C-alpha positions as CSV (number, residue, x, y, z in Angstrom):
1,M,0.0,0.0,0.0
2,P,1.1,3.6,-0.6
3,N,2.9,5.5,2.1
4,I,1.2,8.6,3.6
5,C,2.9,11.5,5.5
6,I,0.8,13.9,7.6
7,E,2.0,17.3,8.8
8,D,-0.2,19.3,11.2
9,Y,-0.1,22.9,12.3
10,G,-1.9,25.0,14.9
11,C,-4.1,24.2,17.8
12,S,-4.8,20.9,19.6
13,A,-8.0,20.5,17.5
14,S,-5.9,20.4,14.3
15,Q,-3.5,17.9,16.0
16,C,-6.5,15.8,16.9
17,E,-7.8,15.8,13.3
18,A,-4.3,14.8,12.1
19,E,-4.3,11.9,14.6
20,I,-7.8,10.8,13.4
21,M,-6.8,11.0,9.7
22,A,-3.8,8.8,10.5
23,G,-5.9,6.3,12.3
24,L,-8.6,6.1,9.6
25,L,-5.9,5.7,6.9
26,E,-4.0,3.0,8.8
27,Q,-7.3,1.2,9.3
28,T,-7.9,1.3,5.6
29,G,-4.5,-0.3,5.0
30,F,-2.3,2.7,4.2
31,E,1.2,3.0,5.8
32,I,1.7,6.2,7.9
33,I,5.2,7.5,7.9
34,K,7.0,10.5,9.4
35,N,9.5,11.3,6.6
36,E,7.9,13.0,3.5
37,K,10.8,11.9,1.3
38,Y,9.4,8.4,1.3
39,A,5.8,9.3,1.0
40,D,3.6,8.8,-2.0
41,L,1.1,11.3,-0.7
42,I,1.5,14.2,1.8
43,I,-1.3,15.7,3.8
44,I,-1.0,19.2,5.3
45,V,-3.5,19.9,8.1
46,T,-3.7,23.7,8.2
47,C,-4.4,26.4,10.7
48,Y,-6.1,29.7,9.9
49,V,-6.0,31.8,13.1
50,K,-3.1,34.1,12.5
51,S,-1.5,35.6,9.4
52,P,2.1,34.5,10.1
53,T,0.9,30.9,10.5
54,E,-1.0,31.1,7.2
55,Q,2.0,32.5,5.4
56,K,4.2,29.7,6.9
57,I,1.8,27.0,5.7
58,L,1.4,28.5,2.2
59,F,5.2,28.6,1.9
60,R,5.4,25.0,3.0
61,I,2.8,23.9,0.4
62,K,4.8,25.7,-2.3
63,Q,8.0,24.2,-1.0
64,L,6.7,20.6,-1.0
65,Q,5.6,21.0,-4.6
66,E,9.0,22.2,-5.7
67,L,10.8,19.5,-3.7
68,Y,8.5,16.6,-4.8
69,P,6.7,17.5,-8.0
70,Q,5.8,13.9,-8.5
71,K,4.1,13.4,-5.1
72,K,0.4,13.8,-4.5
73,L,-0.8,16.5,-2.1
74,I,-3.9,17.0,0.1
75,V,-4.5,20.3,1.9
76,A,-6.8,19.8,4.9
77,G,-8.1,21.8,7.8
78,C,-9.4,25.4,8.3
79,M,-7.5,27.1,5.5
80,T,-9.3,25.2,2.8
81,E,-12.4,27.2,3.5
82,G,-10.7,30.4,4.6
83,V,-8.2,31.0,1.8
84,Y,-9.4,28.6,-0.8
85,K,-8.3,30.7,-3.8
86,R,-4.8,31.2,-2.5
87,I,-4.3,27.5,-2.0
88,V,-5.7,26.7,-5.5
89,D,-3.4,29.3,-7.0
90,I,-0.3,27.8,-5.3
91,A,-1.3,24.2,-5.6
92,P,-3.9,23.8,-8.5
93,E,-3.6,20.0,-8.5
94,A,-3.9,19.4,-4.7
95,S,-7.0,17.9,-3.3
96,L,-8.8,19.8,-0.5
97,I,-10.7,18.5,2.5
98,S,-12.1,20.9,5.1
99,T,-12.2,20.5,8.9
100,H,-15.8,19.3,8.5
101,H,-15.0,16.3,6.4
102,V,-12.2,14.5,8.3
103,K,-14.0,11.1,8.1
104,E,-13.8,11.2,4.3
105,I,-10.0,11.3,4.3
106,A,-9.6,7.7,3.1
107,Q,-11.8,8.2,0.1
108,A,-10.0,11.5,-0.6
109,V,-6.6,9.8,-0.5
110,K,-7.7,6.9,-2.8
111,K,-9.1,9.2,-5.4
112,T,-6.1,11.6,-5.2
113,L,-3.7,8.6,-5.7
114,E,-5.7,7.6,-8.7
115,G,-4.9,11.0,-10.3
116,K,-8.2,12.7,-9.5
117,R,-8.4,16.1,-7.8
118,V,-11.2,16.2,-5.2
119,E,-12.7,18.7,-2.9
120,Y,-14.6,17.9,0.3
121,L,-15.7,21.3,1.5
122,G,-18.7,22.9,3.1
123,K,-20.1,22.8,6.6
124,S,-21.4,19.6,8.3
125,E,-22.1,18.4,11.8
126,E,-19.4,15.8,11.8
127,I,-18.7,14.3,15.3
128,K,-14.9,13.7,15.7
129,L,-15.2,11.1,18.5
130,C,-14.7,7.4,19.0
131,L,-12.7,7.1,15.8
132,P,-9.3,5.3,15.2
133,K,-6.3,7.4,16.1
134,I,-2.6,7.3,15.9
135,R,-1.6,9.6,18.7
136,K,1.6,11.7,18.6
137,N,1.8,11.1,22.3
138,P,0.5,7.7,23.5
139,I,-0.5,9.0,27.0
140,I,-2.3,12.1,25.8
141,N,-5.8,11.9,24.3
142,I,-7.1,15.1,22.7
143,V,-10.9,15.1,23.1
144,P,-12.9,17.7,21.1
145,I,-16.2,18.5,22.8
146,S,-17.6,20.8,20.1
147,S,-17.0,22.4,16.8
148,G,-17.5,26.1,15.9
149,C,-18.3,29.0,18.2
150,N,-21.2,31.1,19.5
151,S,-19.2,34.3,19.4
152,A,-18.6,36.8,16.7
153,C,-15.3,38.5,17.7
154,S,-14.6,41.3,15.2
155,Y,-11.0,40.3,14.5
156,C,-11.5,36.5,14.2
157,C,-11.6,34.6,10.9
158,V,-11.7,31.1,12.4
159,R,-15.5,31.2,12.8
160,F,-15.9,31.4,9.0
161,A,-14.1,28.1,8.7
162,K,-15.5,26.4,11.8
163,G,-19.1,27.7,11.6
164,K,-21.7,27.9,14.3
165,L,-21.4,26.1,17.6
166,F,-22.2,22.4,17.5
167,S,-21.7,20.6,20.9
168,Y,-21.0,16.9,20.6
169,P,-23.2,14.4,22.5
170,K,-22.1,13.9,26.1
171,V,-22.4,10.2,25.9
172,M,-19.9,10.0,23.0
173,I,-17.5,12.3,24.8
174,I,-17.6,10.0,27.9
175,K,-17.1,6.9,25.7
176,E,-14.1,8.6,24.0
177,V,-12.5,9.3,27.4
178,K,-13.2,5.8,28.7
179,N,-11.8,4.2,25.6
180,S,-8.6,6.2,25.8
181,I,-8.0,5.5,29.5
182,K,-8.4,1.7,28.7
183,Q,-5.7,2.3,26.0
184,G,-3.3,3.7,28.5
185,C,-3.8,7.5,28.3
186,K,-3.1,9.4,31.5
187,E,-3.8,12.9,30.3
188,I,-7.0,14.1,28.7
189,W,-7.1,17.4,26.8
190,I,-10.6,18.8,26.6
191,T,-10.5,21.0,23.6
192,A,-12.8,23.3,21.6
193,Q,-12.8,26.8,20.0
194,D,-14.3,27.8,23.4
195,T,-14.8,25.0,25.9
196,A,-17.0,27.2,28.1
197,S,-19.6,27.4,25.3
198,Y,-20.2,23.6,25.4
199,G,-24.0,22.9,25.5
200,L,-25.1,26.5,24.8
201,D,-26.6,25.4,21.5
202,E,-28.8,22.8,23.0
203,S,-29.5,24.0,26.6
204,K,-28.8,20.6,28.0
205,A,-25.5,19.5,29.7
206,M,-23.1,22.3,30.2
207,L,-19.3,22.2,30.7
208,P,-19.4,21.6,34.6
209,D,-21.9,18.7,34.1
210,L,-19.6,17.2,31.5
211,L,-16.5,17.6,33.7
212,N,-18.2,16.0,36.7
213,E,-19.1,13.0,34.6
214,I,-15.6,12.7,33.2
215,T,-14.0,12.8,36.6
216,E,-16.3,10.0,37.8
217,I,-14.6,7.6,35.3
218,P,-12.5,5.1,37.2
219,G,-8.7,5.2,36.8
220,R,-5.7,7.5,37.4
221,F,-5.7,10.3,34.9
222,F,-5.7,14.1,34.7
223,V,-7.8,16.5,32.7
224,R,-6.6,19.7,31.1
225,I,-9.4,22.1,30.1
226,G,-8.8,24.2,27.1
227,M,-9.4,27.9,26.4
228,M,-12.6,29.6,27.6
229,N,-14.2,32.9,26.6
230,P,-14.9,34.9,29.8
231,K,-18.4,35.8,28.5
232,N,-19.4,32.1,28.5
233,V,-17.7,31.3,31.9
234,L,-19.8,33.9,33.8
235,P,-23.1,32.0,33.7
236,I,-21.5,28.7,34.8
237,L,-18.8,30.3,37.1
238,K,-19.8,28.8,40.5
239,E,-20.5,25.3,39.1
240,L,-17.2,25.4,37.1
241,V,-15.1,26.3,40.2
242,K,-16.8,23.3,42.0
243,S,-15.9,21.0,39.1
244,Y,-12.3,22.2,39.3
245,Q,-12.0,21.1,42.9
246,N,-11.8,17.5,41.7
247,E,-8.3,16.2,42.0
248,K,-8.4,14.7,38.5
249,I,-8.6,18.2,37.0
250,Y,-5.5,20.3,36.5
251,K,-5.9,23.6,38.3
252,F,-5.2,25.4,35.0
253,L,-7.4,28.2,33.6
254,H,-6.8,29.5,30.1
255,L,-8.9,32.7,30.1
256,P,-8.0,35.2,27.3
257,V,-8.7,38.8,28.2
258,Q,-7.4,40.2,24.9
259,S,-7.4,43.8,26.2
260,G,-7.4,45.6,29.5
261,D,-9.6,48.4,28.1
262,N,-13.4,48.1,28.0
263,E,-13.8,50.3,24.9
264,V,-11.4,48.1,23.0
265,L,-13.2,45.0,24.2
266,E,-16.4,46.4,22.9
267,K,-14.9,47.1,19.5
268,M,-13.6,43.5,19.6
269,N,-17.1,42.3,20.3
270,R,-15.9,40.1,23.1
271,G,-19.1,40.2,25.1
272,Y,-17.6,41.0,28.5
273,R,-15.8,43.8,30.4
274,V,-12.5,43.9,32.3
275,E,-14.6,43.7,35.5
276,D,-16.0,40.3,34.4
277,F,-12.6,38.9,33.8
278,L,-11.5,40.0,37.3
279,K,-14.6,38.5,38.8
280,I,-13.8,35.1,37.3
281,I,-10.3,35.2,38.6
282,E,-11.5,36.3,42.1
283,E,-13.9,33.3,42.2
284,F,-11.1,30.9,41.2
285,K,-8.9,32.2,44.0
286,S,-10.6,29.6,46.3
287,L,-8.3,27.2,44.5
288,D,-4.5,27.3,43.9
289,F,-4.5,27.6,40.1
290,Q,-2.4,28.6,37.2
291,L,-3.7,31.4,35.0
292,W,-2.9,31.7,31.3
293,T,-4.3,34.6,29.3
294,D,-4.0,36.1,25.8
295,V,-3.7,39.8,24.8
296,I,-3.8,41.3,21.3
297,V,-1.5,44.3,20.9
298,G,-2.3,47.1,18.4
299,F,-6.0,46.5,17.7
300,P,-7.2,49.1,15.2
301,G,-7.6,52.5,16.9
302,E,-6.0,51.3,20.2
303,T,-4.6,54.5,21.9
304,E,-1.5,54.6,24.0
305,E,-3.8,55.0,27.1
306,Q,-5.8,51.9,26.1
307,F,-2.6,49.9,25.6
308,E,-1.4,51.0,29.0
309,N,-4.7,49.8,30.5
310,T,-3.8,46.4,29.3
311,V,-0.3,46.7,30.8
312,K,-1.8,47.8,34.1
313,L,-4.2,44.8,34.1
314,I,-1.4,42.3,33.4
315,K,0.7,43.8,36.2
316,E,-2.3,43.7,38.6
317,V,-3.5,40.1,37.8
318,K,0.1,38.6,37.3
319,P,-0.9,35.7,35.0
320,D,1.5,32.7,35.1
321,W,1.7,33.0,31.3
322,T,0.6,35.6,28.8
323,N,0.3,34.9,25.1
324,V,1.0,38.2,23.3
325,S,-0.2,38.5,19.7
326,K,0.4,41.4,17.4
327,F,-2.8,42.4,15.7
328,G,-3.0,41.1,12.2
329,L,-5.8,41.8,9.8
330,R,-7.7,38.7,8.8
331,P,-9.9,38.1,5.7
332,R,-13.7,38.9,5.9
333,T,-13.4,40.4,9.5
334,P,-15.4,43.6,10.3
335,V,-12.3,45.4,11.6
336,R,-10.9,45.7,8.0
337,N,-12.8,49.0,7.8
338,L,-11.1,50.5,10.9
339,K,-7.9,52.5,10.8
340,Q,-4.9,50.2,11.3
341,L,-1.9,51.1,13.5
342,S,1.6,51.1,12.1
343,S,3.7,48.0,12.4
344,K,6.3,50.1,14.2
345,I,3.8,51.0,17.0
346,I,2.5,47.5,17.3
347,S,6.0,46.0,17.5
348,K,7.1,48.5,20.2
349,R,4.0,47.8,22.3
350,S,4.4,44.0,21.8
351,E,8.0,44.2,23.0
352,K,7.1,46.2,26.1
353,I,4.2,44.0,27.3
354,S,6.1,40.7,26.4
355,K,9.0,41.8,28.6
356,I,6.6,42.5,31.5
357,A,4.8,39.2,30.9
358,R,8.1,37.2,31.0
359,E,9.2,39.0,34.2
360,I,5.9,38.1,35.9
361,S,6.1,34.5,34.7
362,L,9.6,34.2,36.2
363,E,8.4,35.8,39.4
364,R,5.4,33.4,39.6
365,N,7.6,30.3,38.9
366,K,10.3,31.3,41.5
367,K,7.6,30.8,44.1
368,W,7.7,27.1,43.3
369,I,11.3,26.6,44.3
370,D,11.6,24.0,47.2
371,W,8.0,22.7,46.4
372,S,7.8,18.9,46.5
373,G,5.0,16.8,45.2
374,N,3.8,14.5,42.4
375,I,4.0,15.2,38.7
376,L,2.8,13.2,35.7
377,I,5.5,12.7,33.1
378,S,3.8,13.6,29.9
379,K,6.6,13.6,27.3
380,K,10.3,13.4,26.6
381,G,12.4,16.5,26.9
382,K,14.5,18.0,24.1
383,K,17.7,16.5,25.4
384,P,18.5,12.8,26.0
385,G,17.5,11.6,29.4
386,Q,15.3,14.6,30.0
387,W,11.6,14.3,30.8
388,L,8.8,16.9,31.1
389,G,6.0,16.5,33.6
390,R,3.1,18.5,34.9
391,N,2.3,19.3,38.5
392,P,-1.3,19.7,39.8
393,E,-1.4,23.3,38.4
394,Y,-0.2,22.1,35.0
395,K,3.2,23.8,35.5
396,P,5.9,22.2,33.2
397,V,8.6,20.5,35.2
398,L,11.8,19.2,33.7
399,V,13.6,16.3,35.3
400,E,16.5,14.0,34.3
401,S,16.5,10.2,34.4
402,K,18.0,7.4,32.5
403,E,14.7,5.4,33.0
404,N,11.7,5.6,30.8
405,L,9.4,7.8,32.9
406,L,6.7,8.4,30.3
407,G,3.2,8.1,31.8
408,K,4.5,7.7,35.4
409,L,3.6,9.7,38.4
410,I,6.8,10.6,40.2
411,R,7.6,12.7,43.3
412,V,10.0,15.7,42.7
413,K,11.4,18.7,44.4
414,I,11.7,21.9,42.5
415,K,15.3,23.3,42.5
416,E,15.3,25.9,39.8
417,A,12.8,28.2,37.9
418,D,12.9,29.7,34.5
419,Y,10.1,32.0,33.1
420,S,8.7,29.1,31.0
421,Y,9.4,26.0,33.1
422,L,10.5,24.6,36.5
423,K,13.4,22.2,37.0
424,G,13.1,19.4,39.6
425,M,14.9,16.5,41.0
426,T,13.3,13.1,41.4
427,M,12.6,11.8,44.9
428,D,11.6,8.5,46.4
429,G,8.0,7.4,46.1
430,R,7.6,6.8,42.4
431,Q,4.1,5.4,41.6
């Protein structure tokens, strides 16, 4: 059978789609390989959220065609709907399959290998659960709980590719988690465009209900909950905090604020105010938790004072990690009609807030020095004999060991802190 190589870019949902494609193709009889040199067909699973990522992927598509003109190519994921014309201009013979047609990958591959160019585009309510997978990491299962979004942020183009919110059936999500635990997974990533929006399209089970049922599943595993829009956290806030109290859930909250200025938030159409963001954080203070947030620097019309409001908020809240993004205009978004800031101003602001964010991250991490406790080793480190684990707050901890520690719960003591990770030494009491 032909050899297939799959490359994926972007979020955990894209990675999950790549894993499902690999599983479905292997089930059909295809050989999945890592080196594109020996592949008969290459699949690129794309991401559409930011302009730099889009440019990187378009360059990669062009590069693959120049390197391997004889190889067949399939472009998959969000970009197929978002920048269809650009992909077709660069790769006119490539087949296309959108994020809504993952289950049809085997058919797409067969036809493409036969020399046919096919397109599987358009929206559908495809449920990406309980399907064969080849996981990048055998102990981590990425579980999508919905597709699409119930928001209309003025700068976001992903909603045009993903479509409206479609929450997956709770019974299938639970089955997916149970199956993966039986297969040896120790870490479950709950993922969606906005995990807090789960259930809002059907007024049935909401995110806390789902989490409570997941944590009732027998076995030793931990759950990481993905990004949540503050506007959708507010109605479920108290129930969500109660769900987080379960020891199986990492005390990790990814809550993007995007701006520390209410006028900018209104222009972004985020649906909440700075005060709402602060209210959520205050409610979570009943737990020891790690806070991640996102900010967009240089939104159209952002004044120096409005930017400084964001700086002030970050200094006040002191997130463990802040993802700083330079504003980039995306196709079909309403903000294209607003006056854009110069790249020089945006870069200057980005540099300033990124420096502050790193200093805060280092300050937060230093507080962990001399802490001892259990971490789950979730993957290999970059260097031989190095392992990366997560503590109860999902802080990354590097340890060194000649043993294979993957998937093991080990006791460590933190000895050093960097702004992006902790460094620990193993102790007795491995489990």
